[in-house]
C-alpha positions as CSV (number, residue, x, y, z in Angstrom):
1,M,34.2,45.8,49.6
2,R,37.1,48.2,50.2
3,R,38.9,47.5,53.5
4,R,39.1,50.7,55.8
5,A,41.7,51.2,57.9
6,V,41.9,53.1,61.3
7,I,44.0,54.1,64.2
8,A,43.2,51.8,67.2
9,G,46.0,52.1,69.7
10,I,48.5,54.7,70.6
11,G,51.2,54.9,73.3
12,E,54.4,56.8,74.2
13,S,57.5,56.3,76.6
14,R,58.6,58.9,79.2
15,V,59.4,61.9,77.7
16,G,62.2,64.5,78.8
17,R,65.6,63.4,80.1
18,V,65.3,59.5,80.4
19,P,68.6,58.2,81.6
20,G,69.5,54.7,81.1
21,R,67.1,54.1,78.0
22,S,68.5,53.6,74.4
23,A,66.6,54.5,71.4
24,L,65.5,50.9,71.0
25,Q,64.2,50.6,74.5
26,L,62.3,53.9,74.2
27,Q,60.7,52.5,71.2
28,S,59.9,49.3,72.8
29,D,58.3,51.2,75.8
30,A,56.1,53.2,73.4
31,A,55.2,49.9,71.1
32,L,54.4,48.1,74.1
33,A,52.1,50.8,75.5
34,A,50.3,51.2,72.1
35,A,49.6,47.4,71.9
36,A,48.3,47.4,75.4
37,D,46.0,50.5,74.5
38,A,44.6,48.6,71.7
39,G,44.3,45.4,73.6
40,I,46.3,43.3,71.3
41,G,49.6,41.3,71.8
42,I,52.9,41.9,70.0
43,G,52.4,38.5,68.1
44,D,49.2,40.0,66.4
45,I,51.5,42.7,64.5
46,D,52.2,41.9,61.0
47,G,53.3,45.1,59.5
48,L,55.8,47.5,61.1
49,L,56.9,51.4,60.0
50,T,59.6,53.2,61.6
51,T,62.2,56.0,61.0
52,P,65.7,56.3,61.1
53,V,67.8,56.8,64.4
54,R,70.1,59.8,64.4
55,V,72.0,58.9,67.5
56,E,73.0,55.4,66.4
57,H,73.7,53.9,63.1
58,W,71.4,51.1,62.3
59,N,71.7,49.8,58.8
60,M,67.9,49.0,58.5
61,P,66.0,50.6,61.1
62,S,62.7,48.8,60.5
63,G,64.2,45.2,60.8
64,V,66.4,46.3,63.9
65,V,63.1,47.5,65.5
66,A,61.1,44.3,64.4
67,N,63.7,41.9,65.7
68,N,63.9,43.5,69.0
69,L,60.1,43.5,69.5
70,G,59.9,39.7,68.1
71,V,57.6,41.0,65.2
72,R,57.7,38.8,62.1
73,P,56.0,41.5,59.7
74,R,54.5,40.9,56.3
75,F,55.2,44.6,55.6
76,L,58.1,46.6,56.6
77,S,59.1,50.4,55.9
78,T,61.5,52.8,57.1
79,V,60.1,56.6,56.5
80,D,62.4,59.6,56.4
81,L,60.6,62.8,56.1
82,A,62.3,64.2,58.9
83,G,59.9,65.9,61.2
84,A,56.8,65.0,59.1
85,S,57.9,61.3,59.3
86,G,55.4,60.6,62.3
87,V,52.2,61.9,60.4
88,A,53.4,60.4,57.1
89,M,54.1,56.8,58.8
90,I,50.2,56.9,59.7
91,H,49.2,57.5,56.2
92,Q,51.6,55.0,54.6
93,A,50.3,52.3,57.3
94,V,46.7,53.1,56.3
95,M,47.7,52.5,52.7
96,A,49.3,49.1,53.7
97,V,46.4,47.8,55.7
98,E,43.8,49.0,53.2
99,S,45.8,47.3,50.1
100,G,46.2,44.0,52.3
101,Q,49.8,44.0,52.8
102,C,49.0,43.6,56.5
103,D,46.3,43.5,58.8
104,M,47.9,45.1,62.1
105,A,50.7,47.6,61.4
106,L,52.7,49.2,64.2
107,C,54.3,52.6,63.7
108,V,56.9,53.4,66.1
109,A,59.8,56.1,66.3
110,G,62.0,57.5,69.0
111,Q,65.4,58.2,70.4
112,N,67.3,59.3,73.4
113,L,68.6,62.5,71.7
114,L,69.1,64.5,74.9
115,S,70.7,61.7,77.1
116,H,73.1,60.6,74.1
117,R,74.5,63.9,73.7
118,S,74.3,67.6,74.8
119,R,71.7,70.0,73.5
120,N,74.3,72.1,71.9
121,E,75.7,68.9,70.2
122,A,72.3,67.7,69.1
123,V,71.5,71.1,67.7
124,R,74.6,71.1,65.7
125,S,74.2,67.7,64.5
126,M,71.0,68.5,62.9
127,A,72.2,71.1,60.8
128,E,75.4,69.2,59.7
129,S,73.3,65.7,59.0
130,G,71.0,67.3,56.3
131,S,69.1,70.4,57.2
132,A,71.5,72.7,55.9
133,H,73.0,72.4,52.2
134,P,76.1,70.4,52.6
135,Q,78.1,72.7,49.8
136,F,76.4,76.1,50.2
137,E,75.4,76.5,53.8
138,V,77.1,74.0,56.3
139,P,80.6,75.5,55.5
140,Y,79.3,78.8,56.9
141,G,78.4,77.3,60.3
142,P,74.6,77.7,60.6
143,V,72.4,75.8,63.1
144,V,69.0,75.0,62.5
145,P,67.7,77.9,64.5
146,S,69.8,80.2,62.1
147,L,67.8,78.8,59.1
148,Y,64.5,79.2,60.6
149,A,65.5,82.9,61.8
150,L,65.6,83.6,58.1
151,I,61.8,83.0,57.7
152,A,61.0,84.9,61.0
153,Q,63.1,88.0,59.8
154,R,61.4,87.9,56.5
155,H,57.9,87.5,57.9
156,M,58.6,90.4,60.2
157,H,59.9,92.7,57.3
158,E,57.0,91.8,54.9
159,Y,54.0,91.9,57.6
160,G,55.0,93.3,60.7
161,T,54.9,90.3,62.7
162,T,56.4,91.1,66.3
163,P,58.5,89.5,68.7
164,E,55.7,89.6,71.3
165,Q,53.5,87.6,68.9
166,L,56.1,84.9,68.4
167,A,56.3,84.8,72.2
168,E,52.7,84.2,72.4
169,V,53.0,81.0,70.7
170,A,55.9,79.7,73.1
171,V,53.8,81.0,76.1
172,T,50.6,79.2,74.9
173,M,52.7,75.7,74.2
174,R,54.1,76.0,77.8
175,R,50.5,76.5,79.1
176,H,49.1,73.5,77.3
177,A,52.4,71.5,78.6
178,G,51.7,72.3,82.0
179,L,48.4,70.2,81.7
180,N,50.3,67.2,80.1
181,P,51.8,64.8,83.0
182,N,54.3,63.5,80.4
183,A,55.6,67.0,79.1
184,H,59.1,67.7,79.3
185,K,58.7,71.3,80.4
186,R,55.8,72.4,82.5
187,D,56.8,75.4,84.4
188,P,54.7,78.3,83.1
189,I,56.4,81.2,81.2
190,T,55.5,84.6,80.4
191,I,55.9,86.8,77.1
192,A,58.5,88.8,79.2
193,D,60.2,85.5,80.0
194,V,60.7,84.5,76.4
195,L,61.8,88.2,75.3
196,G,64.2,87.9,78.2
197,S,65.6,84.6,77.3
198,R,68.8,84.2,75.5
199,M,68.9,85.3,71.8
200,I,69.8,82.3,69.9
201,S,69.6,83.8,66.3
202,S,67.8,86.9,65.8
203,P,64.9,87.3,66.2
204,L,64.5,83.9,67.8
205,H,65.1,83.7,71.5
206,M,65.9,80.5,73.6
207,F,62.2,79.9,74.3
208,D,61.1,80.5,70.7
209,C,63.1,77.2,69.8
210,A,62.1,73.6,70.4
211,I,63.6,71.8,73.5
212,V,65.8,68.8,73.1
213,S,64.3,65.4,74.8
214,D,64.5,61.8,75.0
215,G,61.2,60.0,73.8
216,A,59.2,57.6,71.8
217,A,55.7,57.3,70.4
218,A,53.8,54.5,68.8
219,A,50.2,53.8,66.9
220,I,48.6,50.6,66.0
221,V,46.6,50.9,62.5
222,T,44.4,48.0,61.6
223,T,41.1,47.2,59.8
224,E,37.8,48.9,60.8
225,D,36.3,45.5,61.4
226,R,39.3,44.3,63.5
227,A,38.9,47.5,65.6
228,A,35.2,46.9,66.1
229,D,36.2,44.4,68.9
230,M,39.2,46.3,70.2
231,K,39.5,48.3,73.6
232,K,39.2,52.0,72.1
233,R,37.2,53.9,70.0
234,P,38.7,54.0,66.5
235,V,39.8,57.3,64.9
236,H,39.6,57.7,61.0
237,L,42.1,59.1,58.5
238,L,39.6,61.2,56.6
239,G,42.2,63.0,54.2
240,Q,45.9,63.6,53.7
241,G,48.2,65.7,51.7
242,Y,51.9,66.2,51.1
243,G,53.9,69.4,49.9
244,L,57.6,70.3,49.1
245,R,58.6,73.7,47.8
246,H,62.4,73.5,48.4
247,G,65.0,71.0,49.7
248,H,67.1,73.5,51.4
249,I,66.4,76.9,52.5
250,G,68.8,78.7,50.3
251,D,66.7,76.9,47.3
252,H,63.4,78.9,48.5
253,K,61.7,81.3,46.1
254,Q,59.5,82.9,48.8
255,L,60.6,82.3,52.4
256,T,57.4,83.1,53.8
257,T,55.2,80.5,52.1
258,T,55.9,76.7,52.3
259,G,54.5,73.4,51.1
260,A,51.9,73.6,53.9
261,V,49.8,75.4,51.2
262,D,49.7,72.1,49.1
263,S,49.7,69.6,51.7
264,G,46.6,71.5,53.6
265,R,44.7,72.0,50.0
266,D,44.7,68.3,49.3
267,A,43.9,67.1,52.9
268,F,41.0,69.2,53.1
269,A,39.8,68.5,49.6
270,L,40.1,64.6,50.4
271,A,38.4,65.0,53.8
272,G,35.5,67.2,52.2
273,V,35.3,69.5,55.3
274,E,36.4,73.3,55.6
275,R,38.9,74.8,58.1
276,A,35.9,76.1,60.1
277,D,35.1,72.4,60.8
278,I,38.3,71.7,62.8
279,D,38.1,71.2,66.3
280,V,41.7,71.2,67.3
281,A,44.8,71.7,65.1
282,Q,48.1,69.9,66.1
283,I,50.5,72.1,64.3
284,Y,54.1,71.4,64.2
285,D,56.1,74.0,66.3
286,C,59.8,73.5,66.0
287,F,59.9,77.3,66.5
288,T,57.4,79.8,67.2
289,I,57.5,81.1,63.6
290,T,56.7,77.9,62.3
291,V,53.3,78.0,63.9
292,I,52.4,81.4,62.6
293,V,53.5,80.5,59.1
294,E,51.8,77.2,58.9
295,L,48.5,78.6,60.4
296,E,48.5,81.1,57.3
297,D,49.7,78.1,54.7
298,L,46.9,75.8,56.0
299,G,44.3,78.4,55.5
300,F,43.2,79.1,58.9
301,C,44.0,82.9,58.4
302,A,45.4,84.9,55.4
303,K,49.2,85.3,54.5
304,G,50.8,87.9,56.7
305,E,47.8,87.6,59.4
306,G,49.5,84.7,61.4
307,G,50.9,87.1,64.2
308,R,47.4,88.6,65.0
309,F,45.8,85.4,64.8
310,V,47.8,83.8,67.5
311,E,46.9,86.9,69.8
312,G,44.4,87.0,72.6
313,G,44.2,83.3,73.3
314,R,42.8,82.4,70.1
315,I,45.2,79.1,69.8
316,G,44.8,78.3,73.5
317,L,42.7,75.8,75.1
318,G,39.2,77.7,75.0
319,G,40.3,79.8,72.1
320,A,38.9,79.7,68.5
321,L,41.2,77.1,67.3
322,P,43.1,75.2,70.0
323,V,46.5,74.5,68.7
324,T,49.1,71.8,69.6
325,T,47.3,71.0,72.9
326,H,50.1,68.6,74.4
327,G,52.7,71.5,74.6
328,G,54.4,70.4,71.2
329,L,58.0,70.6,70.5
330,L,58.5,73.8,72.2
331,S,57.6,72.5,75.7
332,G,56.1,69.1,75.4
333,G,59.0,67.4,74.0
334,H,61.2,66.9,71.0
335,P,63.4,63.9,70.6
336,G,64.5,64.9,67.0
337,L,63.0,63.2,64.1
338,P,60.2,61.5,65.8
339,G,59.1,64.7,67.6
340,G,56.0,65.2,65.2
341,F,54.5,62.0,66.2
342,F,53.6,63.1,69.4
343,H,51.3,65.8,67.6
344,L,49.5,62.5,66.0
345,I,49.2,61.0,69.3
346,E,47.6,64.1,71.0
347,G,45.2,64.4,67.8
348,V,43.9,60.8,68.7
349,R,43.7,61.6,72.3
350,Q,41.4,64.7,71.6
351,L,39.0,62.8,69.2
352,R,38.7,59.9,72.1
353,G,38.1,62.6,74.7
354,E,41.0,61.3,76.7
355,A,43.1,64.5,76.9
356,G,42.0,65.1,80.5
357,E,42.4,68.8,81.7
358,R,43.4,69.9,78.1
359,Q,40.4,68.1,76.6
360,V,38.7,70.2,73.8
361,A,34.9,69.8,74.3
362,N,33.2,67.7,71.7
363,A,36.2,67.4,69.3
364,E,35.1,65.5,66.3
365,L,37.7,66.8,63.6
366,A,41.4,67.1,64.3
367,L,44.2,68.4,61.8
368,V,47.7,67.0,62.6
369,H,50.6,68.6,60.6
370,G,54.2,67.6,60.4
371,N,57.4,69.7,58.8
372,G,60.4,68.3,57.8
373,G,63.8,70.0,57.3
374,V,63.9,73.6,57.3
375,A,60.1,74.1,56.4
376,S,61.0,71.8,53.5
377,V,58.6,68.8,53.5
378,H,55.1,68.9,54.9
379,C,52.3,66.3,55.6
380,T,48.9,67.1,56.7
381,L,46.3,64.5,58.0
382,I,42.8,65.2,58.9
383,L,41.4,62.9,61.7
384,G,37.9,62.0,62.5
385,N,36.1,60.2,65.1
386,R,33.9,58.6,62.6
387,S,34.4,57.8,59.0
388,N,33.7,60.4,56.1
């Protein structure tokens, strides 16, 4: 019979400003927490997947992390799909376990992005390290918010999306973060606060943009048979999909439509479920416009209706579709490339019923979506608390 893989453990480090902890130490914190959550020892791990670290130069990231943890893996991989890496690692770990390459895979990513350098330096380096085209964009000095502002401007022009609708996303994420004890930013904000915050790149204000944080997240993937004897209820990967419609934003033929159309279509088809079946959606939120566009492209509303969709508490806890219930990159924490991994951690928590004050009642199906680059590469997972 085919081996089936499940997510059997999750963990995270402290998130926010965490002085005195290197990228490797933060990853160790998260990995040990995930192992403890699963009820295993580090010696039980025989597969390891991680991501590059932007704050330091590691020649072979997966090897560096494995050696530091004392893992002797049969399977190793370093995954770089930028912000989509965290969710993609889970799918690739599932494939490694189900194909017999390993039996107990650790996925871990994190870095001290805030403590290692200033917020402004971190934002500038993201553009210069690949988010902007090195020949046609970087020489003109755009930062990442400038590139996402192009999408927001076009969406407003085509569909009448308003700054207030963008702000609704930021306010909702902050409200969710207020219920997350490990979130970086927990003080409540209002739509007026968002619109009154400093303009970064029109129409995006400071509160429309992700924060910069230190932090790391980790997950354990193993066989369904092994998980039956472990501490926590396993979570199943029911479907996944990938999408890519441009490399750099200047290559884009249609600014307001992304590869999430393709990743979502394939994930739902493999899972055999409908959009209306999803109880909670952990959607990548590097900017407020990203959430609006991804809700459209993933099929939760028609193209151009995303702004109206987020109004009136629809994406908040208790709403029709609770979105990014840990506070996301806008308020929960964003340590750069690993930031989307926390969406996966929250999806698992919701399906286990362990999200505390932010728990979505009777959650059985969760969508988790990652976005890398400037709305470039997309990965969508459908998770369930039972197999399909």
